[in-house]
C-alpha positions as CSV (number, residue, x, y, z in Angstrom):
1,M,-207.7,159.3,-28.8
2,A,-207.3,155.9,-27.7
3,Q,-204.7,155.4,-30.5
4,K,-203.0,158.7,-29.4
5,T,-202.7,157.6,-25.8
6,R,-201.5,154.2,-27.0
7,G,-198.8,155.7,-29.1
8,R,-197.7,158.0,-26.1
9,R,-197.6,154.9,-23.9
10,D,-195.5,152.8,-26.4
11,E,-193.3,155.7,-26.7
12,R,-192.7,156.1,-23.0
13,A,-192.0,152.3,-22.8
14,G,-189.4,152.7,-25.5
15,V,-187.7,155.6,-23.6
16,I,-187.7,153.4,-20.3
17,L,-186.2,150.6,-22.2
18,D,-183.5,152.9,-23.7
19,A,-182.6,154.0,-20.3
20,A,-182.8,150.6,-19.1
21,G,-180.1,149.7,-21.8
22,A,-177.9,152.8,-20.8
23,V,-178.1,151.6,-17.2
24,L,-177.1,148.2,-18.3
25,R,-174.2,149.4,-20.6
26,R,-172.9,151.5,-17.8
27,G,-173.0,149.5,-14.6
28,G,-174.1,146.0,-15.7
29,S,-176.9,143.9,-14.4
30,R,-176.1,144.7,-10.7
31,A,-176.8,148.3,-11.6
32,L,-180.2,147.8,-13.2
33,T,-182.8,148.9,-10.7
34,I,-185.9,150.7,-11.2
35,D,-184.8,153.8,-9.4
36,A,-181.5,153.8,-11.7
37,V,-183.7,153.2,-14.7
38,A,-186.2,156.1,-13.5
39,A,-183.4,158.6,-13.1
40,Q,-181.7,157.8,-16.5
41,A,-185.4,158.1,-18.1
42,G,-186.1,161.5,-15.9
43,L,-189.4,159.7,-14.7
44,S,-190.4,159.0,-11.4
45,K,-190.1,155.2,-10.1
46,G,-193.8,155.1,-10.2
47,G,-193.8,155.9,-14.0
48,V,-191.2,153.0,-14.6
49,L,-193.3,150.9,-12.3
50,H,-196.5,151.8,-14.4
51,H,-194.9,150.2,-17.6
52,Y,-192.7,147.5,-16.1
53,A,-193.7,145.9,-13.1
54,S,-190.2,144.9,-11.7
55,K,-186.6,144.4,-12.9
56,D,-187.3,141.0,-14.4
57,A,-190.1,142.6,-16.3
58,L,-187.4,145.2,-17.7
59,I,-185.2,142.3,-18.6
60,L,-187.8,140.3,-20.3
61,A,-188.7,143.6,-22.6
62,L,-185.1,144.3,-23.2
63,V,-184.5,140.7,-24.3
64,A,-187.6,140.8,-26.5
65,R,-186.6,144.0,-28.4
66,E,-183.2,142.5,-28.9
67,L,-184.6,139.1,-30.1
68,K,-186.7,141.1,-32.4
69,E,-183.9,143.1,-33.8
70,L,-182.1,139.9,-34.4
71,R,-185.2,138.2,-36.1
72,D,-185.5,141.4,-38.3
73,G,-181.9,141.8,-39.3
74,I,-181.7,138.1,-40.2
75,A,-185.1,138.3,-42.1
76,A,-183.7,141.3,-43.9
77,C,-180.5,139.5,-45.0
78,E,-182.7,136.6,-46.1
79,T,-184.4,138.3,-48.7
80,Q,-181.1,139.0,-50.6
81,H,-180.6,134.9,-50.9
82,P,-182.4,132.2,-52.4
83,P,-185.4,130.4,-50.3
84,G,-184.5,127.4,-48.3
85,P,-181.7,126.3,-45.8
86,S,-179.0,127.7,-47.8
87,G,-180.7,131.2,-47.8
88,L,-181.1,130.9,-44.3
89,A,-177.7,130.0,-43.4
90,L,-176.4,132.7,-45.9
91,A,-178.6,135.3,-44.3
92,M,-177.2,134.3,-40.9
93,V,-173.8,134.7,-42.1
94,A,-174.5,138.1,-43.9
95,H,-176.2,139.3,-40.7
96,L,-172.9,138.2,-38.3
97,R,-170.7,140.0,-40.8
98,H,-172.8,143.3,-40.8
99,S,-173.4,143.2,-36.9
100,Y,-169.8,141.9,-35.8
101,C,-168.3,144.9,-35.0
102,G,-171.1,146.4,-33.3
103,E,-171.7,147.3,-29.6
104,D,-170.8,144.5,-27.4
105,E,-170.9,145.9,-23.9
106,F,-174.8,145.9,-23.9
107,S,-175.1,142.2,-25.3
108,R,-172.9,140.9,-22.6
109,A,-174.9,143.1,-19.7
110,L,-178.1,141.7,-21.0
111,L,-176.8,138.2,-21.4
112,L,-175.9,138.1,-17.8
113,A,-178.9,139.9,-16.5
114,A,-180.9,137.4,-18.4
115,V,-179.1,134.5,-16.7
116,E,-180.4,135.7,-13.3
117,N,-184.0,135.0,-14.8
118,P,-183.9,132.0,-16.9
119,E,-187.5,132.9,-18.5
120,A,-185.8,135.7,-20.3
121,L,-183.8,133.1,-22.4
122,D,-186.9,131.2,-23.5
123,G,-187.2,133.6,-26.5
124,Y,-183.6,132.8,-27.6
125,R,-184.4,128.9,-27.1
126,V,-187.4,129.4,-29.4
127,F,-185.2,131.4,-31.9
128,V,-182.3,128.5,-31.8
129,A,-184.9,125.6,-32.1
130,E,-186.4,127.4,-35.3
131,R,-183.2,127.9,-36.8
132,L,-181.9,124.4,-36.3
133,A,-185.2,123.0,-37.6
134,R,-185.0,125.0,-40.8
135,L,-181.3,124.2,-41.2
136,D,-182.0,120.6,-40.5
137,A,-184.0,120.3,-44.0
138,A,-180.9,121.0,-45.7
139,K,-179.8,118.8,-48.4
140,G,-175.9,118.8,-47.8
141,P,-174.5,116.0,-45.4
142,P,-176.3,115.6,-42.2
143,G,-175.1,117.9,-39.3
144,T,-173.9,120.4,-41.6
145,G,-176.5,122.9,-40.9
146,M,-176.2,122.2,-37.3
147,A,-172.4,122.8,-37.4
148,L,-172.9,125.9,-39.2
149,F,-175.3,127.4,-37.0
150,F,-173.2,126.6,-33.7
151,S,-170.1,127.9,-35.3
152,L,-172.0,131.3,-35.7
153,L,-173.2,131.2,-32.3
154,G,-169.9,130.3,-30.9
155,V,-168.3,133.4,-32.8
156,V,-171.3,135.5,-31.3
157,M,-170.9,134.1,-27.8
158,G,-167.3,134.1,-27.5
159,R,-167.2,137.8,-28.2
160,T,-170.0,138.5,-26.2
161,L,-168.4,137.0,-23.3
162,G,-165.0,138.4,-24.0
163,F,-163.3,135.1,-25.0
164,H,-162.0,136.9,-28.0
165,D,-161.9,140.2,-29.5
166,L,-161.1,139.6,-33.3
167,S,-161.3,142.4,-35.7
168,A,-163.5,142.3,-38.7
169,A,-160.5,141.5,-40.7
170,Q,-159.4,138.8,-38.5
171,I,-163.0,137.1,-38.5
172,E,-163.6,137.5,-42.2
173,P,-161.6,134.3,-43.3
174,L,-164.0,132.3,-40.9
175,L,-167.2,133.9,-42.1
176,S,-166.0,133.1,-45.7
177,A,-165.4,129.5,-45.0
178,L,-168.9,129.5,-43.2
179,E,-170.5,131.0,-46.3
180,R,-169.0,128.7,-48.4
181,T,-170.5,125.8,-46.2
182,A,-173.7,127.4,-46.1
183,R,-173.8,127.5,-50.0
184,D,-173.3,123.8,-50.1
185,L,-176.7,123.3,-47.9
186,G,-178.6,123.4,-51.0
């Protein structure tokens, strides 16, 4: 019985996060209110507050879900490459190649919402530190893993913030060059 209740609670929390994501996509972080999320989810304001006590709690949960998807996506790509720093670097390039032309408005809105709550970026800071530590163990020239990581991050952040909107065909030569660099990490 408790497991069934927990399942419904988790399902309801997912519905609320989906609704919050829809509100963010449509109107940005300013539009993200408990009332707007409740309306989008077809729930009462109290129903939303039962799961997420505030807008900040919603943002933290959205960031956590996005970060989990990022980690899972890279981990899935990593299984297709040899273990070690080179495998991680190749997986990161492969994940970016796969996800580059995906949705961007949500990422931009979520990033801007997270900036209002610096704690929301803590998970990304840990993610970056973990990846940099693994890439630092690379056998290639010192700094190569870090340069590769920040090149990938620059592509993602540049697109997320609207600094560029290169097509997949336009970005492919850069990704191929980064992939060659990743192979050299050993």
